PAGUDREN-344740 format. One record per residue (C-alpha): chain; residue number from 1; x, y, z. Coordinates in steps of 0.001 Angstrom, whole numbers. Example, Ala and Ser with C-alpha at 12.3 -4.5 7.8 and 13.67 -1.06 7.14 Angstrom:
<nodes>
NODE   unit   pos         u         v         w
NODE      A     1     12300     -4500      7800
NODE      A     2     13670     -1060      7140
</nodes>
This chain:
<nodes>
NODE   unit   pos         u         v         w
NODE      A     1     18200     18510      5595
NODE      A     2     20526     15541      5271
NODE      A     3     17637     13082      5592
NODE      A     4     16514     13947      2049
NODE      A     5     19892     13183       480
NODE      A     6     19522      9458       346
NODE      A     7     16145      9746     -1422
NODE      A     8     17524     11773     -4312
NODE      A     9     18575      8604     -6161
NODE      A    10     14912      7641     -6415
NODE      A    11     15630      3980     -5559
NODE      A    12     13340      2545     -2880
NODE      A    13     12754      -963     -1629
NODE      A    14     10764     -2829      1000
NODE      A    15      7889     -5222      1692
NODE      A    16      5051     -5028      -817
NODE      A    17      3215     -8008       668
NODE      A    18      4523     -9211      4049
NODE      A    19      3274    -12604      5186
NODE      A    20       753    -12686      7996
NODE      A    21     -1205    -15414      9756
NODE      A    22     -4665    -16034     11216
NODE      A    23     -3579    -13885     14164
NODE      A    24     -1836    -11231     12036
NODE      A    25     -4389    -10038      9506
NODE      A    26     -4652     -6826      7510
NODE      A    27     -7426     -4240      7781
NODE      A    28     -9705     -6442      5633
NODE      A    29     -9182     -9469      7890
NODE      A    30     -6956    -11217      5308
NODE      A    31     -3288    -12113      5038
NODE      A    32      -624    -13152      2570
NODE      A    33      1216    -16421      3150
NODE      A    34      3962    -18521      1529
NODE      A    35      1074    -20188      -370
NODE      A    36        18    -16930     -2077
NODE      A    37       426    -17067     -5851
NODE      A    38      1537    -13612     -6997
NODE      A    39      1758    -14739    -10658
NODE      A    40      4923    -12744    -11148
NODE      A    41      5250    -13953    -14748
NODE      A    42      1958    -12281    -15680
NODE      A    43      3712     -8911    -16043
NODE      A    44      7420     -9697    -16511
NODE      A    45      8742     -6136    -16075
NODE      A    46      7750     -2544    -15516
NODE      A    47      4874     -2738    -13057
NODE      A    48      3914       813    -12095
NODE      A    49      4430      2607     -8817
NODE      A    50      1385      4762     -8065
NODE      A    51       160      7032     -5300
NODE      A    52     -2709      5567     -3298
NODE      A    53     -3652      3077     -6042
NODE      A    54     -4574      5953     -8352
NODE      A    55     -7462      6982     -6095
NODE      A    56     -5815     10140     -4775
NODE      A    57     -7938     13173     -5783
NODE      A    58     -4736     15192     -6213
NODE      A    59     -2547     12733     -8137
NODE      A    60     -5114     10396     -9694
NODE      A    61     -3651      7416    -11558
NODE      A    62      -267      9097    -12125
NODE      A    63      2631      6653    -12544
NODE      A    64      5422      7960    -10295
NODE      A    65      7917      5176    -10977
NODE      A    66      8423      1574    -11974
NODE      A    67      9091     -1641    -10081
NODE      A    68     12481     -2940    -11170
NODE      A    69     12803     -6098     -9077
NODE      A    70     10446     -8461     -7241
NODE      A    71     11415    -11469     -5152
NODE      A    72      9969    -13795     -2564
NODE      A    73     11721    -13777       792
NODE      A    74     11084    -15696      3981
NODE      A    75      8930    -12874      5347
NODE      A    76      7001    -11968      2195
NODE      A    77      7213    -10293     -1183
NODE      A    78     10067     -7790     -1463
NODE      A    79     10304     -5188     -4205
NODE      A    80     12706     -2561     -5467
NODE      A    81     11462       437     -7403
NODE      A    82     12803      3454     -9236
NODE      A    83     10963      6750     -8837
NODE      A    84     10650      9175    -11736
NODE      A    85     12930     11984    -10550
NODE      A    86     11625     14285    -13291
NODE      A    87      8011     13611    -12372
NODE      A    88      5620     16157    -10955
NODE      A    89      5302     14436     -7583
NODE      A    90      8920     13474     -6971
NODE      A    91      9653     16387     -4639
NODE      A    92      6644     15669     -2440
NODE      A    93      7368     11938     -2397
NODE      A    94     11023     12570     -1588
NODE      A    95     10089     14733      1394
NODE      A    96      7589     12208      2721
NODE      A    97     10099      9396      2308
NODE      A    98     12629     11409      4268
NODE      A    99     10018     11826      7004
NODE      A   100      9262      8090      7058
NODE      A   101      5620      8857      6287
NODE      A   102      5039      6456      3368
NODE      A   103      4546      2718      3066
NODE      A   104      3969       229       262
NODE      A   105       568     -1224      -635
NODE      A   106       180     -3887     -3323
NODE      A   107     -2818     -4218     -5627
NODE      A   108     -4397     -6752     -7955
NODE      A   109     -7620     -6919     -9990
NODE      A   110    -10679     -8070     -8083
NODE      A   111    -11688    -10808    -10532
NODE      A   112     -8200    -12370    -10419
NODE      A   113     -7807    -12693     -6675
NODE      A   114     -8740    -15757     -4663
NODE      A   115     -9117    -15895      -899
NODE      A   116     -9641    -18903      1351
NODE      A   117    -12582    -19140      3774
NODE      A   118    -10267    -18252      6651
NODE      A   119     -8966    -15079      4980
NODE      A   120     -5718    -16482      3598
NODE      A   121     -4975    -14843       241
NODE      A   122     -4367    -17720     -2158
NODE      A   123     -3993    -15815     -5435
NODE      A   124     -2971    -12192     -5855
NODE      A   125     -1537    -11430     -9305
NODE      A   126       647     -8410     -8609
NODE      A   127      -527     -5535    -10855
NODE      A   128       891     -2452     -9163
NODE      A   129      2364     -1211     -5905
NODE      A   130      1460      2137     -4425
NODE      A   131      2992      4615     -2038
NODE      A   132       530      5350       721
NODE      A   133       383      6899      4171
NODE      A   134     -2298      4394      5240
NODE      A   135     -1418       832      4165
NODE      A   136     -3923     -1953      4709
NODE      A   137     -1108     -3935      6290
NODE      A   138       993     -1836      8649
NODE      A   139      3954     -4174      8106
NODE      A   140      3971     -3316      4380
NODE      A   141      6376      -470      4721
NODE      A   142      9304       999      2867
NODE      A   143     12161      -181      5013
NODE      A   144     15014      1045      2883
NODE      A   145     15797      3951       644
NODE      A   146     19124      3657     -1177
NODE      A   147     21942      4739      1157
NODE      A   148     19490      5208      4063
NODE      A   149     21193      2653      6313
NODE      A   150     24631      4094      5618
NODE      A   151     23386      7621      6188
NODE      A   152     21777      6922      9552
NODE      A   153     24763      4847     10664
NODE      A   154     26997      7817      9929
NODE      A   155     24958     10180     12088
NODE      A   156     24468      7576     14833
NODE      A   157     20718      7153     14424
NODE      A   158     18635      4009     13797
NODE      A   159     16377      3899     10695
NODE      A   160     13351      4251     13015
NODE      A   161     14449      7856     13569
NODE      A   162     12752      8590     10237
NODE      A   163      9363      8218     11856
NODE      A   164     10382     10669     14551
NODE      A   165     11086     13317     11908
NODE      A   166      7428     13193     10924
NODE      A   167      5627     12553     14213
NODE      A   168      8045     14109     16724
NODE      A   169      9820     12533     19744
NODE      A   170      9706      8760     20150
NODE      A   171      6833      8458     22657
NODE      A   172      4761     11095     20877
NODE      A   173      5531      9421     17553
NODE      A   174      4200      6050     18709
NODE      A   175      1064      7626     20187
NODE      A   176       437      9648     17010
NODE      A   177      1056      6560     14868
NODE      A   178     -1488      4492     16815
NODE      A   179     -4042      7320     16719
NODE      A   180     -3557      7791     12982
NODE      A   181     -3912      4048     12446
NODE      A   182     -7190      3945     14386
NODE      A   183     -8534      6899     12376
NODE      A   184     -7593      5211      9106
NODE      A   185     -9314      1980     10163
NODE      A   186    -12496      3908     11040
NODE      A   187    -12464      5727      7697
NODE      A   188    -11972      2471      5799
NODE      A   189    -14842       836      7691
NODE      A   190    -17193      3718      6855
NODE      A   191    -16049      3651      3230
NODE      A   192    -16722       -93      2976
NODE      A   193    -20191       331      4513
NODE      A   194    -21010      3193      2139
NODE      A   195    -19909      1183      -890
NODE      A   196    -21925     -1856       227
NODE      A   197    -25040       320       628
NODE      A   198    -24470      1907     -2794
NODE      A   199    -24302     -1538     -4424
NODE      A   200    -27423     -2636     -2523
NODE      A   201    -29486       377     -3657
NODE      A   202    -28292        44     -7251
NODE      A   203    -29218     -3646     -7320
NODE      A   204    -32588     -2945     -5684
NODE      A   205    -33389      -312     -8307
NODE      A   206    -32652     -2753    -11124
NODE      A   207    -34819     -5439     -9535
NODE      A   208    -37666     -2971     -8948
NODE      A   209    -37625     -1916    -12603
NODE      A   210    -37571     -5538    -13745
NODE      A   211    -40464     -6425    -11432
NODE      A   212    -42483     -3484    -12747
NODE      A   213    -41868     -4621    -16325
NODE      A   214    -43053     -8135    -15490
NODE      A   215    -46201     -6820    -13817
NODE      A   216    -47145     -4816    -16920
NODE      A   217    -47051     -7901    -19146
</nodes>
């Protein structure tokens, strides 16, 4: 289909970290702002593009491309990346891009980030950006694939028609998108609760062993 043609170049760009506000938070209740320090000089060039932050059971931490340009804009952090066209996952990524099914999601290292008491992200050294079908921030989306605008202009369709290719007609697409978003939020909430319980039990076990050692002295 013609919708795949513009993805063959492997050049993609869009919002890696769109700015939010106290009333426009991500799934973790946080948001980027013009005050966020992305420490772009920390890694001057070649940040990796991954799939799902390397957590995908199928792809793992496979590098599927590299970020070639990063810049601050009025609405957030904008990136351009080059996909590895010879890579194992390029075909699948290309098809999902053509269907409008992927978004960007930025990542840092936990010990480097700083967040204000109100959820504003103050420091977020940009380490990698991933392609994901379930971004934490629904505004962090790939809004342009090279030649996409020209292609859709030629066939008389807006760029939002991409989403329709994946979800179906416009009204059905919006309903499916909202349903999918709600399901993702529920999964993330359960995952966070499970992880918190795992840390609690691990810490409790350590404390119990330490207490037993003290009692034997």
